[in-house]
C-alpha positions as CSV (number, residue, x, y, z in Angstrom):
1,X,108.8,95.5,114.6
2,X,112.7,96.5,114.2
3,X,114.5,94.4,116.5
4,X,117.8,93.3,115.2
5,X,117.8,90.0,116.7
6,X,114.1,88.7,115.5
7,X,112.9,87.9,112.5
8,X,111.1,90.4,110.6
9,X,108.5,88.0,109.1
10,X,107.8,85.7,112.3
11,X,109.3,87.6,115.2
12,X,111.2,84.4,116.2
13,X,114.8,84.7,117.2
14,X,117.0,84.6,114.1
15,X,120.2,83.8,115.5
16,X,121.9,86.7,113.9
17,X,126.1,87.0,114.6
18,X,125.7,90.6,114.2
19,X,123.1,91.6,116.4
20,X,124.6,89.9,119.6
21,X,127.2,91.9,120.9
22,X,129.3,88.9,121.6
23,X,129.6,87.5,118.2
24,X,129.3,91.0,116.2
25,X,132.7,90.5,114.8
26,X,131.7,87.2,112.9
27,X,129.8,86.9,109.9
28,X,126.0,86.0,110.2
29,X,124.6,82.6,109.2
30,X,123.0,84.0,106.2
31,X,126.2,85.1,104.2
32,X,127.1,81.5,103.8
33,X,123.5,80.2,102.3
34,X,121.7,81.1,99.7
35,X,118.3,82.7,100.1
36,X,115.7,82.7,97.5
37,X,115.2,86.5,96.3
38,X,111.3,86.1,96.1
39,X,111.5,85.7,100.1
40,X,113.2,88.9,100.6
41,X,110.7,90.6,98.2
42,X,107.6,89.1,99.7
43,X,108.7,91.2,102.9
44,X,106.7,94.4,103.2
45,X,109.0,97.0,101.9
46,X,109.6,98.8,105.4
47,X,110.9,95.1,106.8
48,X,113.7,94.7,104.1
49,X,117.3,94.8,105.2
50,X,116.4,95.5,108.7
51,X,117.4,92.3,110.3
52,X,117.9,88.9,109.3
53,X,115.1,86.3,108.5
54,X,115.0,83.0,110.8
55,X,116.4,80.2,109.0
56,X,112.7,78.9,108.9
57,X,111.3,82.0,107.0
58,X,114.4,82.2,105.2
59,X,113.9,78.9,103.4
60,X,117.4,77.6,104.5
61,X,116.9,74.8,107.5
62,X,118.0,71.8,105.0
63,X,121.0,74.0,103.9
64,X,122.2,74.3,107.3
65,X,121.0,70.6,108.4
66,X,123.3,69.6,105.6
67,X,126.2,71.4,107.0
68,X,126.8,74.2,104.9
69,X,127.5,76.3,108.0
70,X,127.8,75.3,111.4
71,X,124.9,76.7,113.8
72,X,125.8,78.4,117.0
């Protein structure tokens, strides 16, 4: 799986602003949260740096709910 708008870990929509032509000029939600590097390292090497994880797989749902970044 190598779709920029899908999470490479689970295949769900990742809400990546950069993958959507309507919001490609905006920063992605993932720029404003802290993702544990171990989560990225747990991905197969060919899946890293290809697409955003979804907030659930990135382990940042609580950060987003806490208001760290408004979700679109």
